[in-house]
C-alpha positions in Angstrom: 0.0 0.0 0.0 1.4 3.4 -1.0 1.9 6.0 1.7 -0.7 8.8 1.6 0.9 12.1 0.8 0.6 15.0 3.1 -1.9 17.7 2.1 -1.0 21.3 2.5 -3.8 23.7 3.3 -4.9 26.1 0.6 -4.9 29.3 2.6 -6.2 31.2 -0.4 -9.7 29.6 0.3 -9.7 30.7 3.9 -11.8 33.8 5.0 -10.0 37.1 5.2 -8.2 37.6 8.5 -7.6 33.9 9.1 -4.0 32.6 9.3 -2.2 29.4 10.1 -1.1 28.6 13.7 2.6 28.8 14.3 4.5 26.1 16.2 5.1 28.5 19.0 1.3 29.0 19.4 0.6 25.3 20.1 0.8 26.0 23.8 -2.5 27.9 23.4 -4.3 24.7 22.8 -5.8 22.7 25.6 -8.1 19.8 26.4 -9.8 18.8 29.6 -10.6 15.3 31.1 -14.0 15.3 29.4 -12.6 16.0 25.9 -13.4 19.7 26.0 -11.3 21.7 23.6 -9.8 25.0 24.6 -7.9 27.9 22.9 -6.1 30.3 25.3 -8.2 29.0 28.2 -11.6 29.6 26.5 -13.7 26.7 25.5 -14.1 26.2 21.7 -17.8 25.5 20.8 -18.0 22.4 18.6 -21.3 21.7 16.9 -22.6 18.2 17.1 -24.4 16.7 14.1 -27.9 15.4 14.9 -29.5 13.2 12.2 -33.2 13.4 11.5 -35.2 10.1 11.6 -35.1 9.9 7.8 -31.4 10.3 7.7 -31.0 7.6 10.3 -33.2 5.2 8.3 -31.1 5.9 5.1 -27.9 5.3 7.1 -29.2 2.0 8.5 -30.3 0.8 5.1 -26.9 1.8 3.6 -24.9 0.1 6.3 -27.0 -3.0 6.1 -26.6 -3.2 2.4 -22.8 -2.8 2.7 -22.7 -5.5 5.3 -24.7 -7.9 3.1 -22.5 -7.2 0.1 -19.4 -7.9 2.3 -20.8 -11.1 3.7 -21.8 -12.3 0.2 -18.3 -11.6 -1.1 -16.8 -13.6 1.8 -19.2 -16.5 1.3 -18.4 -16.7 -2.5 -14.7 -17.2 -1.9 
């Protein structure tokens, strides 16, 4: 298996006024025992994705189909 190449961020697509973090700024990052993420002591709000009932049904159907295809490929060998 080939090694996956590193991807460099395309900073031209970033909003105006946003810049990369320097190595000397990594001390500004923090995490607590509950997995909370902090920047300079202030908690960073991370949005959680909540699926609707229909999205959950589609996900279940897709995962079930993928599992059945995988099992049928294993059985055929």
